[in-house]
C-alpha positions, 0 to 999 in steps of 0.5 A, a space after each residue: 844757157 848763157 842769157 847775159 850780153 856775152 851770148 851775142 847769137 842770143 841778143 844780135 837779132 833783138 838789137 838789130 830789129 831795135 835799132 830797126 825800130 828807132 830808125 822807123 820812129 825817127 822816121 815817123 817824127 821827122 816826117 811829120 816836123 819837117 816840111 821838106 820831108 812831110 811834102 815830099 810824101 815819102 814814105 816813113 818806111 823808104 826814109 828809115 830805111 836810108 836812116 839805117 844806111 846812113 848810120 851804117 856809113 858814118 859808123 854809128 850802127 852798122 847792122 848785119 847784112 845777113 839778117 837784113 838780107 834774111 828780113 828782106 826774101 821772108 817779108 816780101 814772101 809773108 806780106 804778099 800772103 797776108 794780102 792773098 789771104 782777105 776775103 772778096 767783098 763781091 759787092 765792092 769788086 769793080 768786076 773781072 774785066 777791069 781786075 784782068 786788064 789793070 793785071 795787064 797794064 801791071 805785066 804791060 809795065 814790067 815788061 816796058 821795063 825789061 825792054 828798056 833795061 835790057 836795050 840799055 845793058 845790051 847797048 852799053 855792053 857793047 860800047 862803053 861797058 863790054 865787061 857789063 851783065 847783059 842781063 842786068 837790064 831785068 833789074 829793072 822791072 824787078 827793083 821798079 816793078 816789084 820792089 827791093 824783095 824781088 830785086 835782092 833775090 833776082 839780084 843774087 842770083 845774078 851775083 852768083 852767075 857773074 854779075 858782081 854786085 848784082 845784089 845791091 845794083 838790084 836794091 839802090 834802083 829798087 830804093 830810087 823807084 821810090 824816089 822817082 815815086 815820091 818826086 814824080 808824083 808830087 810833082 804831078 800832083 801839085 800840077 792838078 792842084 792847081 788845076 783844081 783836081 785835089 781835094 785838100 793840101 798835098 801832104 796833108 791828111 784829115 783824121 779818118 772817121 771809121 765805122 764799125 763795118 771798116 774793121 770787120 766783115 759779118 760772121 768773123 770770129 770775135 776779138 777777143 775769144 780763147 784766142 785773140 783775133 789778131 793770133 788767128 791771123 798770124 797763123 793763118 799767115 805762117 801755116 801758108 807760109 810753112 806749106 809753101 816751104 814744104 811744097 817748094 821744096 818738094 819740087 826742087 827735090 823732085 826737079 833736082 831728082 829728075 834732071 840735075 842740069 834742071 834743077 840748077 837753073 830752075 830752083 833758085 828762081 823757085 826759091 826766089 820766087 816763093 812769093 807767087 807759090 806763097 799768093 797762090 797757097 793763099 788763094 787756095 786756102 781762102 776758097 777753101 775756108 770759103 767752101 767751108 764755110 758754105 757747107 757749114 764744116 766751120 760756121 765763122 769767118 776766120 780772116 779778117 781784112 783790117 787785121 791782114 792789111 796791117 800784117 801785110 803792111 808791117 811786113 812790106 814796111 820791113 822790107 823795104 828798111 831792110 831792102 835800102 838798109 842792105 844797100 852796098 855803095 861799094 858795089 856800085 863802082 862801075 856800075 854807076 852809068 846803067 844804074 842812072 840811065 835805068 833809073 831815069 829812062 825807067 821812070 820816064 817811060 813807065 809814067 808816059 806807058 801808065 799814062 796812055 794806057 789809063 787813060 784808055 783804060 780807066 776812063 773818068 777815074 784815069 788820073 786816080 788810076 794813073 798817080 795809083 798805078 806810077 805809085 805802084 810800079 816804082 815803089 810798092 802798093 803801099 806807095 800807089 795808095 799814098 799818092 792815090 789818097 791825094 787825090 782820092 782821099 776816101 778812095 771812093 773810085 776803083 782805083 785802089 781796088 785796081 792795084 790789089 785786084 791786078 797784083 792777083 791777075 798780075 801773078 799770072 800773066 807775070 808768070 814769063 817773067 820767070 822765065 825771061 829772068 832764066 833766059 836771059 842769064 844763059 848767054 849772050 844769045 839767051 839775052 838777045 832771044 829774051 828781049 824779042 819774047 819781051 816784046 812779042 809778049 808786049 804787043 799781045 798783052 797791048 793787043 789784048 787791052 785794045 780788043 777789050 776797049 773795042 769791045 766796051 765801046 761798042 758795048 756802051 753804043 748798043 746800050 742806048 739803043 737797046 
């Protein structure tokens, strides 16, 4: 085998990853040294993605588009698997009701974004842009609510159905979502700072004083035994992802064998939403490991939450950088009107909807719940936690737990979004049907939240009397 530079397939991936690392370090330097970037609260990964995008359009370095797309696709699944493998500390869990309601809020936001996006694209298709792909409005919740991974997957699917530039359109919405999280988040944080609601200066963090309990739970495997603890966490993630591939392959093969027509519609969605299958399998793996420990089949806890958090953060950082860097601005030609309308109106409706429901649901930590949810539902869970730390530096409120627990419930409650994404792209009629179904589902979730609040209020009134 030729190990020299002449063997491009051998070295290309390493070169791409090396330049990705350069962009990360450069973005970190800019954020630490330049006050504008530091105060903006823009995550390093987002800034690194824009740096790599600038490299591409200035000709300094042109990333390999296929490698970027591959990394976006795989890292979103492995990031969610790592998150779902984490053990649950029942003593710190705020309860199923809060998690379920947080999941309903998350999916409600997806629906608000989807309804807004569809109204924009359908309206433009019948007025200013008759050639516009009407289902493109559903890329708003994919980009804002779920991030560049899903924007990439669904955008690519829609591109295959005739939406020219669909992938770049979805990724551009996801990138704009990070900017909305930073801009709107910083504006509101500074307003709250003037009212005395923040501890410390916005964008300035003190070093953390962490105890051993932060890094590991009781009865875990040693840090370094015959195999390193980090290696065990990576192995668990990769094994679950392998099972995800095998299960998805089995499902799609069976569907195609039974009904080839259904297979053409469903199979691409199953592969596109493989992170959901991976998350479910990771949760099942976690349950199996817990049960095995209880019956003494195994004696140690293999998962380490701290390392799994770091692994998921690593994968999500790569996903964000590659997603932004793979945007092709040329593909947005002729799509700037729907893009700008969706970006601006999407940011506004997301904020006002979350302000309404978070105030009613989270009570005495409504601001923490609002800013964290807005950061996550325009960017990722990372940007949500970043904004939350400015108002809750030690994460003492349940807001951070609601992001994680709510996201788990949102996987289940958000399952109809798979149907909506598929239906809307089939025909103009199905696009209108999807819009109607989304409105009905949104009304059902809203009714559920209001019913839960009335029960909680009634229980609170009865408690003093008892």
